[in-house]
C-alpha positions as CSV (number, residue, x, y, z in Angstrom):
1,M,4.0,60.4,-55.1
2,H,6.5,58.4,-57.0
3,P,8.3,55.2,-54.6
4,K,11.9,56.6,-53.4
5,P,14.3,53.5,-53.3
6,L,16.7,53.7,-49.4
7,E,19.2,51.7,-51.5
8,S,21.0,50.8,-54.7
9,G,19.7,47.9,-56.3
10,E,16.1,47.9,-55.2
11,V,13.1,47.2,-56.6
12,E,10.0,49.0,-57.0
13,E,6.6,47.8,-56.3
14,E,4.8,47.5,-59.6
15,S,1.3,47.1,-59.8
16,G,1.1,43.4,-61.9
17,E,4.3,42.4,-60.6
18,E,3.9,38.7,-59.2
19,S,6.8,38.7,-57.3
20,S,5.7,41.6,-55.0
21,M,3.7,41.3,-52.2
22,T,1.1,44.2,-51.1
23,L,0.2,44.8,-47.3
24,Q,-2.3,47.3,-46.3
25,A,-2.3,50.0,-43.6
26,G,-3.8,47.6,-41.6
27,D,-1.5,45.1,-41.3
28,A,1.3,47.6,-41.3
29,E,1.5,46.7,-37.1
30,I,1.8,42.9,-37.5
31,L,4.6,43.4,-40.0
32,L,6.5,45.6,-38.1
33,N,6.1,43.5,-34.6
34,A,7.3,40.1,-36.8
35,M,10.1,42.3,-37.5
36,S,11.2,43.2,-33.7
37,T,11.4,39.6,-32.8
38,T,14.8,39.2,-34.8
39,S,17.4,41.5,-33.7
40,S,19.4,40.9,-36.9
41,K,17.2,42.3,-39.3
42,L,15.7,45.0,-37.6
43,E,16.9,48.7,-36.7
44,E,14.9,51.3,-35.0
45,A,12.9,53.4,-38.1
46,P,14.2,56.8,-38.6
47,T,10.5,58.0,-39.3
48,A,7.2,56.8,-39.4
49,N,6.7,56.5,-42.8
50,C,10.0,54.1,-43.7
51,S,11.7,51.4,-42.7
52,P,15.1,50.1,-41.9
53,L,15.0,46.8,-43.5
54,P,16.9,46.5,-47.1
55,N,15.2,45.7,-50.2
56,V,11.7,47.3,-48.3
57,V,9.6,50.1,-50.3
58,I,7.1,52.6,-48.5
59,E,4.6,54.9,-50.6
60,G,1.9,56.4,-48.4
61,D,0.6,53.8,-46.3
62,R,1.7,50.7,-48.4
63,C,4.7,48.5,-47.6
64,V,6.8,46.3,-50.3
65,S,8.9,43.3,-49.2
66,S,10.4,40.9,-51.5
67,H,11.9,38.4,-49.0
68,T,10.4,35.3,-47.9
69,E,11.6,35.5,-44.2
70,V,9.6,38.4,-44.0
71,D,6.5,36.5,-45.6
72,K,7.0,33.4,-42.7
73,L,7.0,35.6,-39.6
74,I,4.1,37.6,-40.7
75,Q,2.4,34.2,-41.3
76,A,3.7,33.0,-38.0
77,Q,2.5,36.2,-36.6
78,Q,-0.9,35.9,-37.7
79,Q,-1.3,32.0,-37.1
80,E,-0.3,32.3,-33.6
81,K,-2.5,35.5,-33.3
82,K,-5.3,33.2,-34.8
83,E,-4.7,30.0,-32.2
84,K,-4.2,32.4,-29.5
85,D,-7.6,34.2,-30.3
86,S,-9.4,30.9,-31.2
87,G,-8.9,28.4,-28.7
88,P,-9.8,28.5,-24.7
89,R,-7.8,31.2,-22.6
90,M,-7.5,31.1,-18.9
91,T,-8.8,34.5,-18.3
92,K,-10.0,36.3,-14.9
93,T,-13.5,35.6,-15.9
94,F,-13.5,31.9,-16.7
95,L,-11.6,31.1,-13.5
96,K,-14.3,33.2,-11.6
97,D,-17.1,31.0,-13.2
98,H,-14.7,27.8,-12.3
99,C,-14.5,28.3,-9.1
100,K,-18.2,29.4,-8.8
101,Q,-19.6,25.7,-10.7
102,N,-17.1,23.7,-8.7
103,K,-18.2,25.2,-5.3
104,L,-14.6,27.0,-4.5
105,Y,-13.7,30.0,-3.1
106,M,-14.5,32.9,-4.8
107,T,-11.8,35.6,-3.7
108,P,-9.4,33.9,-5.6
109,R,-6.6,34.3,-2.4
110,L,-8.6,31.8,-0.5
111,N,-7.9,28.7,-2.9
112,D,-5.3,26.3,-2.1
113,T,-6.5,23.9,-5.0
114,L,-7.6,24.6,-8.3
115,Y,-8.3,21.8,-11.1
116,L,-8.1,23.1,-14.5
117,H,-6.8,19.7,-16.1
118,F,-8.4,19.1,-19.4
119,K,-9.5,22.3,-20.8
120,G,-7.5,22.6,-23.8
121,F,-5.8,25.7,-22.2
122,S,-2.2,26.8,-24.6
123,T,-1.0,29.0,-22.0
124,I,-0.8,29.9,-18.4
125,E,-2.0,33.1,-17.8
126,N,-4.1,35.2,-15.3
127,L,-3.2,33.4,-11.9
128,E,-1.7,36.6,-9.9
129,E,-4.5,36.8,-7.7
130,Y,-4.2,33.0,-6.5
131,T,-1.5,33.5,-4.3
132,G,-2.8,30.7,-1.8
133,L,-2.9,28.4,-3.8
134,K,-0.8,25.0,-2.8
135,C,-1.8,22.6,-5.5
136,L,-2.2,23.1,-9.2
137,W,-3.6,20.6,-11.8
138,L,-3.2,21.2,-15.5
139,E,-3.0,17.9,-16.6
140,C,-3.8,16.9,-20.4
141,N,-3.8,20.6,-22.1
142,G,-2.2,22.3,-24.9
143,L,0.6,24.0,-22.5
144,Q,3.6,24.5,-24.1
145,R,6.0,26.7,-21.6
146,I,6.0,26.9,-17.9
147,Q,5.3,30.2,-17.0
148,N,3.3,32.9,-15.2
149,L,3.8,31.4,-11.8
150,Q,5.4,33.9,-10.1
151,A,3.1,34.5,-7.2
152,Q,2.1,31.2,-6.7
153,T,4.9,31.5,-3.8
154,D,3.2,28.6,-1.0
155,L,3.0,25.9,-4.2
156,R,3.6,22.0,-3.2
157,C,2.7,20.6,-5.8
158,L,2.3,20.8,-9.8
159,F,0.8,18.7,-12.2
160,L,1.9,19.0,-15.8
161,H,1.5,15.6,-17.1
162,Q,0.5,15.0,-20.3
163,N,1.4,18.6,-22.1
164,L,3.5,19.9,-24.8
165,I,6.5,21.1,-22.3
166,H,10.1,21.1,-24.1
167,N,11.8,22.6,-21.3
168,L,11.7,23.3,-17.7
169,E,12.1,26.5,-17.0
170,N,10.7,29.6,-14.5
171,L,10.4,27.4,-11.4
172,E,12.4,29.6,-9.2
173,P,9.7,31.7,-7.4
174,L,8.2,28.3,-6.4
175,S,10.7,27.7,-3.6
176,K,8.2,25.3,-1.3
177,L,7.4,23.1,-4.1
178,C,7.8,19.2,-3.0
179,T,5.6,17.6,-6.2
180,L,6.1,17.8,-9.8
181,N,4.5,15.9,-12.6
182,V,6.1,16.0,-16.0
183,C,5.4,12.8,-17.1
184,N,4.3,12.4,-21.1
185,N,5.9,15.6,-22.1
186,Y,8.8,16.3,-25.0
187,I,11.4,17.4,-22.0
188,H,14.8,16.4,-23.6
189,T,17.0,17.9,-20.6
190,I,16.6,18.0,-16.8
191,E,17.2,20.9,-15.9
192,N,16.5,24.4,-13.7
193,I,15.1,22.0,-10.6
194,A,18.4,22.7,-8.4
195,C,16.9,26.0,-7.0
196,L,13.5,24.0,-5.4
197,P,15.1,22.9,-1.9
198,D,12.2,20.9,-1.0
199,L,11.7,19.0,-3.9
200,G,11.4,15.2,-2.9
201,T,9.3,13.7,-5.8
202,L,9.9,14.3,-9.8
203,Q,7.8,12.2,-12.1
204,I,9.7,12.8,-15.9
205,A,8.4,9.7,-17.7
206,H,7.1,9.2,-21.0
207,N,10.0,12.1,-21.8
208,K,12.7,12.0,-24.6
209,L,15.6,11.8,-22.0
210,Q,18.8,9.7,-23.7
211,T,22.3,10.5,-22.6
212,V,24.3,10.9,-19.1
213,G,24.2,14.9,-20.0
214,D,20.7,15.2,-19.9
215,V,20.5,13.9,-16.6
216,E,23.1,15.2,-14.8
217,H,21.7,18.2,-13.4
218,L,20.1,15.5,-11.0
219,S,23.0,15.2,-8.9
220,Q,22.2,19.4,-7.6
221,C,19.0,17.9,-6.1
222,L,19.8,17.0,-3.0
223,S,16.2,16.8,-1.6
224,L,15.1,14.5,-4.1
225,S,13.8,11.2,-2.9
226,V,11.3,9.3,-5.5
227,L,12.6,9.3,-8.8
228,D,10.7,8.5,-12.1
229,M,12.7,8.4,-15.0
230,S,10.6,5.0,-16.6
231,H,10.3,5.2,-20.4
232,N,11.9,7.5,-21.7
233,L,16.0,6.9,-23.8
234,L,18.4,6.3,-21.3
235,D,20.9,4.1,-23.0
236,D,24.1,4.7,-21.1
237,P,24.9,3.1,-17.6
238,D,27.1,6.1,-16.7
239,I,23.9,7.6,-15.1
240,L,24.5,5.1,-12.3
241,T,27.3,7.3,-11.5
242,V,24.7,10.2,-11.2
243,L,22.6,8.2,-9.1
244,E,25.0,8.0,-6.5
245,R,25.6,11.6,-5.8
246,M,21.4,11.8,-5.0
247,P,22.2,11.2,-1.2
248,E,18.5,11.0,-0.2
249,L,16.9,8.7,-3.3
250,R,14.9,6.1,-1.7
251,V,12.4,5.1,-4.7
252,L,13.4,4.7,-8.3
253,N,11.7,3.7,-11.5
254,L,14.1,2.7,-14.7
255,M,11.6,0.8,-16.6
256,G,11.3,0.9,-19.9
257,N,14.5,2.4,-20.9
258,E,17.5,0.1,-22.6
259,V,19.9,1.2,-19.9
260,I,18.7,-1.4,-17.8
261,K,19.9,-4.5,-20.4
262,K,23.2,-2.8,-20.4
263,I,23.9,-2.9,-16.9
264,P,25.1,-6.1,-15.9
265,Y,23.2,-8.3,-12.6
266,Y,21.1,-4.8,-12.7
267,R,18.8,-5.4,-9.6
268,K,22.0,-6.6,-7.2
269,T,24.1,-4.1,-9.0
270,M,22.0,-1.6,-8.2
271,I,21.0,-2.4,-4.7
272,I,24.8,-2.5,-3.7
273,R,25.6,1.2,-5.1
274,L,22.4,3.1,-3.9
275,K,22.5,2.5,-0.2
276,Q,19.2,4.2,0.7
277,L,17.2,2.5,-1.8
278,T,13.9,1.1,-0.2
279,Y,11.8,0.5,-3.8
280,L,13.1,-0.4,-7.0
281,D,11.0,-0.2,-10.2
282,D,8.0,-2.6,-9.8
283,R,9.5,-4.0,-6.4
284,P,10.6,-3.5,-2.6
285,V,13.8,-3.8,-1.6
286,F,13.8,-5.9,1.2
287,P,16.6,-6.1,4.0
288,K,16.7,-9.9,2.7
289,D,17.2,-8.0,-0.6
290,R,20.0,-6.2,0.1
291,A,21.9,-8.3,2.5
292,C,21.9,-11.1,-0.2
293,A,22.9,-8.8,-3.0
294,E,25.8,-7.2,-0.5
295,A,26.9,-11.2,-0.1
296,W,27.0,-11.9,-4.2
297,G,28.9,-8.4,-4.4
298,T,31.4,-9.4,-1.6
299,A,31.8,-13.7,-2.3
300,G,30.0,-14.1,-5.6
301,P,26.9,-17.2,-6.2
302,E,28.5,-19.1,-3.1
303,G,28.2,-16.3,-0.6
304,E,24.6,-15.4,-1.7
305,R,23.5,-19.2,-1.5
306,R,24.9,-19.1,2.4
307,E,23.2,-15.7,3.5
308,R,20.5,-16.4,1.9
309,E,20.2,-19.7,3.5
310,S,21.2,-18.3,6.9
311,W,18.0,-15.7,6.1
312,Q,15.3,-18.8,5.3
313,T,17.3,-20.6,9.0
314,R,16.7,-17.6,11.2
315,E,12.7,-16.6,9.4
316,R,12.1,-21.2,9.9
317,R,12.8,-20.1,13.4
318,K,10.7,-17.5,13.8
319,I,8.0,-19.2,13.0
320,Q,8.6,-22.4,14.7
321,D,8.9,-19.9,17.9
322,S,5.8,-18.7,17.2
323,L,4.2,-21.9,16.6
324,D,5.6,-23.2,20.0
325,A,4.0,-20.0,22.3
326,M,0.8,-20.5,20.3
327,A,0.6,-24.1,21.5
328,T,2.0,-23.1,25.0
329,I,-0.6,-20.2,24.8
330,R,-3.3,-22.9,23.9
331,D,-1.9,-25.7,26.5
332,Q,-2.1,-22.9,29.2
333,A,-6.2,-22.0,28.6
334,R,-7.2,-26.0,28.0
335,E,-5.8,-26.5,31.4
336,R,-7.6,-23.6,32.7
337,L,-11.1,-24.3,31.6
338,R,-10.3,-28.1,32.9
339,L,-10.1,-26.5,36.4
340,R,-12.7,-23.9,36.0
341,E,-14.6,-27.4,35.2
342,L,-13.9,-29.2,37.9
343,Q,-14.4,-26.4,40.0
344,E,-17.6,-26.0,39.2
345,R,-18.9,-29.8,40.1
346,G,-16.9,-29.2,43.5
347,E,-13.7,-31.1,42.9
348,Y,-10.2,-30.3,43.2
349,E,-7.2,-31.2,41.8
350,T,-4.6,-31.8,44.8
351,I,-1.8,-31.8,42.5
352,T,-0.6,-28.4,40.1
353,T,1.5,-26.7,38.0
354,P,3.4,-23.6,39.7
355,E,2.7,-22.0,36.6
356,L,-1.2,-22.0,37.7
357,E,-0.7,-21.3,41.3
358,N,0.5,-17.8,41.1
359,P,-2.0,-15.3,42.5
360,S,-2.2,-13.8,38.8
361,E,-3.4,-16.5,36.9
362,K,-5.9,-17.1,39.8
363,N,-7.2,-14.1,39.4
364,Q,-7.4,-14.5,35.4
365,R,-9.0,-17.7,36.1
366,Q,-11.4,-16.3,38.9
367,N,-12.8,-13.3,37.2
368,Q,-12.8,-15.1,33.4
369,S,-16.1,-15.2,31.3
370,P,-18.1,-17.8,29.3
371,G,-16.8,-17.0,26.3
372,R,-13.1,-15.7,26.8
373,E,-12.6,-19.8,25.7
374,E,-14.2,-18.6,22.3
375,R,-11.9,-15.7,22.1
376,I,-8.8,-17.8,22.5
377,Q,-9.9,-19.9,20.4
378,A,-10.6,-17.6,17.5
379,F,-7.5,-16.1,18.2
380,V,-5.2,-19.2,17.8
381,E,-7.3,-19.9,14.2
382,D,-6.4,-16.3,12.8
383,S,-3.0,-17.2,13.9
384,L,-2.4,-20.2,12.3
385,E,-4.4,-18.7,9.2
386,A,-2.0,-15.5,9.3
387,H,1.2,-18.3,9.3
388,E,-0.4,-19.9,6.5
389,E,-0.1,-16.5,4.4
390,F,3.0,-15.9,5.5
391,L,4.5,-19.4,4.0
392,Q,2.5,-18.6,0.4
393,T,4.3,-14.9,0.2
394,Q,7.4,-16.7,1.3
395,R,7.0,-18.7,-2.1
396,E,5.9,-16.3,-4.4
397,Q,8.5,-14.1,-3.2
398,T,10.6,-16.7,-3.6
399,E,9.3,-17.6,-7.3
400,K,10.1,-13.7,-8.1
401,E,13.6,-13.9,-7.3
402,E,14.1,-16.9,-8.8
403,L,12.4,-15.5,-11.6
404,G,14.2,-12.2,-11.3
405,N,17.9,-13.5,-11.3
406,E,17.6,-16.0,-14.2
407,Q,16.8,-13.4,-16.8
408,P,20.1,-11.4,-15.7
409,L,21.7,-14.6,-15.5
410,K,20.9,-15.8,-19.2
411,K,21.9,-12.6,-20.8
412,Q,25.4,-12.7,-19.2
413,L,25.6,-16.1,-19.9
414,D,25.2,-15.4,-23.8
415,R,27.3,-12.4,-23.6
416,E,30.3,-14.5,-22.2
417,Q,29.6,-17.8,-23.5
418,L,32.5,-18.0,-26.4
419,G,35.5,-19.2,-24.5
420,R,33.8,-20.1,-21.1
421,E,32.3,-23.1,-21.7
422,D,33.6,-25.0,-18.4
423,P,33.3,-22.2,-16.0
424,E,29.6,-21.5,-17.3
425,R,29.1,-25.1,-16.8
426,D,30.3,-24.9,-13.2
427,R,28.3,-22.2,-12.4
428,L,25.1,-23.9,-14.3
429,E,25.3,-27.0,-12.2
430,R,26.2,-24.5,-9.0
431,E,22.5,-22.8,-9.8
432,H,21.1,-25.9,-10.7
433,Q,22.5,-26.9,-6.8
434,E,20.9,-24.0,-5.6
435,G,17.7,-24.8,-7.3
436,G,17.2,-28.0,-5.9
437,Q,18.4,-26.6,-2.3
438,L,14.9,-24.1,-2.8
439,E,12.8,-27.1,-3.9
440,R,14.3,-29.3,-0.6
441,E,13.4,-26.2,1.4
442,H,10.1,-25.8,-0.7
443,Q,9.1,-29.6,1.0
444,E,10.5,-28.9,3.9
445,G,8.1,-26.1,4.1
446,D,5.0,-28.3,2.7
447,Q,6.1,-30.9,5.4
448,L,5.8,-28.1,8.0
449,E,2.6,-27.0,6.7
450,R,1.2,-31.0,6.4
451,E,2.3,-31.2,10.3
452,H,0.5,-28.3,11.2
453,Q,-2.5,-29.5,9.4
454,E,-1.9,-32.5,11.5
455,G,-1.3,-30.6,14.5
456,D,-4.9,-29.0,13.8
457,Q,-6.6,-32.2,12.9
458,L,-5.0,-33.7,16.4
459,E,-6.6,-30.7,18.2
460,R,-9.8,-31.0,16.5
461,E,-9.8,-34.3,18.1
462,H,-9.0,-33.4,21.4
463,Q,-11.8,-30.9,21.6
464,E,-14.2,-34.0,20.6
465,G,-13.0,-36.3,23.0
466,D,-13.4,-33.4,25.3
467,Q,-16.8,-32.8,24.4
468,L,-17.4,-36.3,24.6
469,E,-16.1,-36.7,28.1
470,R,-18.4,-33.5,29.5
471,D,-21.2,-35.9,28.3
472,H,-20.1,-39.1,29.8
473,Q,-19.8,-37.1,33.1
474,E,-23.0,-35.6,32.7
475,G,-24.2,-39.0,32.3
476,D,-23.0,-40.3,35.0
477,Q,-24.1,-37.7,36.7
478,L,-27.8,-38.1,35.5
479,E,-27.5,-42.0,36.6
480,R,-25.9,-41.2,39.9
481,E,-29.3,-38.5,40.6
482,H,-31.4,-41.4,38.9
483,Q,-29.6,-43.5,41.5
484,E,-30.4,-41.0,44.9
485,G,-33.8,-41.2,43.3
486,D,-34.6,-44.7,43.4
487,Q,-32.8,-44.6,46.9
488,L,-35.2,-42.0,48.5
489,E,-38.0,-43.4,46.7
490,R,-37.7,-47.1,48.2
491,E,-37.1,-45.6,51.9
492,H,-40.8,-43.7,50.8
493,Q,-42.4,-46.8,50.5
494,E,-40.5,-48.6,53.7
495,G,-41.7,-45.4,55.2
496,D,-45.3,-46.3,54.3
497,Q,-45.0,-49.6,55.4
498,L,-43.9,-48.9,58.9
499,E,-46.7,-46.5,59.3
500,R,-49.5,-49.3,58.3
501,E,-47.6,-51.1,60.9
502,H,-47.8,-48.8,63.5
503,Q,-51.3,-48.1,62.6
504,E,-52.2,-51.9,63.0
505,G,-50.2,-51.9,66.0
506,D,-52.5,-49.0,67.6
507,H,-55.4,-51.1,66.1
508,Q,-54.9,-54.0,67.7
509,M,-53.6,-51.9,71.2
510,E,-56.9,-50.2,71.5
511,S,-59.0,-53.7,70.9
512,T,-56.7,-54.9,73.8
513,K,-57.7,-52.1,75.2
514,R,-61.5,-52.8,74.8
515,E,-61.5,-56.5,76.4
516,I,-59.3,-55.0,79.2
517,S,-62.0,-53.2,79.9
518,Q,-64.9,-55.4,79.6
519,M,-62.9,-58.3,81.2
520,E,-63.0,-55.3,84.4
521,S,-66.6,-54.5,83.7
522,T,-67.0,-58.3,83.9
523,K,-65.2,-59.2,87.3
524,R,-67.0,-56.0,89.2
525,E,-69.8,-57.4,87.8
526,I,-69.3,-60.6,89.5
527,S,-67.8,-58.9,92.3
528,Q,-71.2,-57.1,92.9
529,M,-73.0,-60.5,92.3
530,E,-70.9,-62.0,94.9
531,S,-71.7,-59.1,97.6
532,K,-75.2,-59.2,96.8
533,Q,-75.3,-63.2,97.5
534,Q,-73.2,-61.9,101.1
535,K,-75.6,-59.1,102.0
536,K,-78.5,-62.2,102.0
537,A,-76.7,-64.8,103.3
């Protein structure tokens, strides 16, 4: 059968020509699929054995093409099919085995978290049954598109960082999404996320954002509060106008972009213009920082200096009030301890202060346990340590602020050096004076710290004196007891002497009684003898 030309001027296929390309019957389907992707080159075939493309000849099951574009389409289709068949795929069997290995639910809809990171997937697929997912991890794969997430309507967190994604798309079904992480991809434009009403966190660092138009869509994201666009290619200061239209923006990170070098006095300017900002780049925005920045915007460096001094004065007053309160607590505790010791010894103080005589403190003094004083002392020591840590933190923060302010000031000086030598010299002198003021304040803080340490030393010496006084009182008590013992011993000896004298008196009395009885017996004998003589006479 001879080949039938479709149009005039067509070249027929010869068996020995090098410019033609012969396809077997099994490749006809691939050719038609490749042709179907280009609407400008495809029309519906009238018959099964002919082709609508120009310069194509069909002979039996053989199809001939002379265009290199068709060859490229065929090769791309074959390459895509080859990669799809050879690489890891997110099949239903794999997902079930994965759930079993990680001790998840075997019923897909019961799982609320699915970890599919570091698997090498190139396509998101076969997640239709996982309708209960709230957190989906697809980190570190080979994903090129965001797709096939129509069933995940309850999804809250989606992690797609470190992939090959070029566009933000197909996110409309995720109406409850709160966190989206697409860092380390190839995204050039922020788009298609205004349809997410609950989106509060967007992490899009290490991408290809560059112009204001690339981030213009952010002004439509009214609920976005955390935005990380660090390490992109942003270089236009006008992005600040876009950020100002975000009413809920609290946390912003622009580190690694050229734009931070093009915004004069970057940190102060950002704090002034973004009213709700609480964290910028790598540091929080404290109320003191905002007040000083606003004073700088209103009255310049002099206003900032006055505002900073006012804040430092209030902070020192607050610290001093805390120290005074702790000293009062310490003195009251010592007074209660002294009164309790007097009460234990049976002595009472006639003159007392009204503060210590109210019923509530009397009850406290009566109900104090032996370890209460130790707890009070531990509380005082902890408070003093916390105060020292606070002073250290204040010094570090002041140094950081000075370093952060010096860098943009130096850059501004370099840009405005020509024609402004005298004003710049004055400003540098003022800054030098401010540095001297800060140094004096730092010295005052060191002086306060030394005084505080001396107070601690005096307190320890006072405690040692109290201990020595108690030891001395105990020694006096022992001496009095010893004297009482000597008195008792002397009285005992005197009693023994009296007892011996009493015994001697008894002995003498008995001897006297015996002598009297002998005399009486002698008298009786004499009277008897006399009576006998009278009778004889």
